C-alpha positions as CSV (number, residue, x, y, z in Angstrom):
1,X,7.9,8.6,-8.8
2,X,8.6,10.7,-5.8
3,X,5.2,11.9,-4.8
4,X,3.0,8.7,-4.9
5,X,-0.6,9.1,-3.5
6,X,-2.9,5.9,-3.9
7,X,-6.6,6.9,-3.1
8,X,-9.3,4.1,-3.1
9,X,-12.8,3.9,-3.6
10,X,-15.8,1.3,-3.2
11,X,-18.4,1.6,-5.6
12,X,-21.7,1.2,-3.2
13,X,-25.3,2.3,-3.6
14,X,-25.2,4.5,-6.6
15,X,-22.6,6.5,-5.1
16,X,-18.7,5.6,-3.8
17,X,-16.7,6.4,-0.9
18,X,-13.1,6.4,-0.2
19,X,-12.0,3.1,1.4
20,X,-8.4,2.5,3.6
21,X,-8.1,-1.1,3.5
22,X,-8.3,-3.4,0.5
23,X,-11.8,-5.0,-0.1
24,X,-9.8,-7.4,-2.7
25,X,-7.6,-8.8,0.2
26,X,-8.7,-7.5,3.8
27,X,-6.1,-6.9,6.1
28,X,-4.0,-5.1,3.5
29,X,-4.2,-1.4,4.0
30,X,-3.8,1.4,1.3
31,X,-0.9,3.1,3.0
32,X,1.0,0.1,2.8
33,X,1.0,0.0,-1.1
34,X,1.4,3.7,-0.9
35,X,4.8,3.4,0.8
36,X,6.1,0.6,-0.7
37,X,5.6,2.1,-4.2
38,X,7.6,5.4,-2.5
39,X,10.1,3.0,-0.9
40,X,10.7,0.9,-4.5
41,X,10.4,4.0,-6.5
42,X,13.7,5.0,-4.2
43,X,15.4,1.7,-5.0
44,X,16.9,-0.5,-7.4
45,X,15.5,-4.1,-7.9
46,X,17.8,-6.2,-6.2
47,X,17.5,-3.9,-2.9
48,X,13.4,-4.5,-2.9
49,X,14.2,-8.1,-3.0
50,X,16.2,-8.1,-0.8
51,X,14.3,-6.0,2.1
52,X,12.6,-7.8,4.2
53,X,11.6,-5.8,7.0
54,X,9.9,-3.4,4.9
55,X,6.2,-3.1,6.7
56,X,7.8,-3.5,10.2
57,X,9.7,-0.8,9.8
58,X,7.1,1.3,8.8
59,X,4.9,0.0,11.0
60,X,2.5,-1.2,8.9
61,X,1.1,-4.8,8.5
62,X,-0.5,-7.2,6.4
63,X,-3.7,-9.1,8.6
64,X,-4.4,-12.0,6.3
C-alpha cells in the first residue's frame, strides 16, 4: 500500500457530503487515519506497536 487515500462521506438529505472528521469518533481526523495506514504499511508489526509518538510526529491529533 503506497498511495493510501481515504475519502469519507456523510449521507444527508438524499445526498452526500465529504467529511474530514469521523462522525463515529468525534475529533478523529480522517487524515490521521490516512497517515497511520501509510506509516504502518511501511513498518513491520513490532515497529507499529512500539511507535508511541506517531500523531505528535505528524502534527496530527485525536481530540476526544
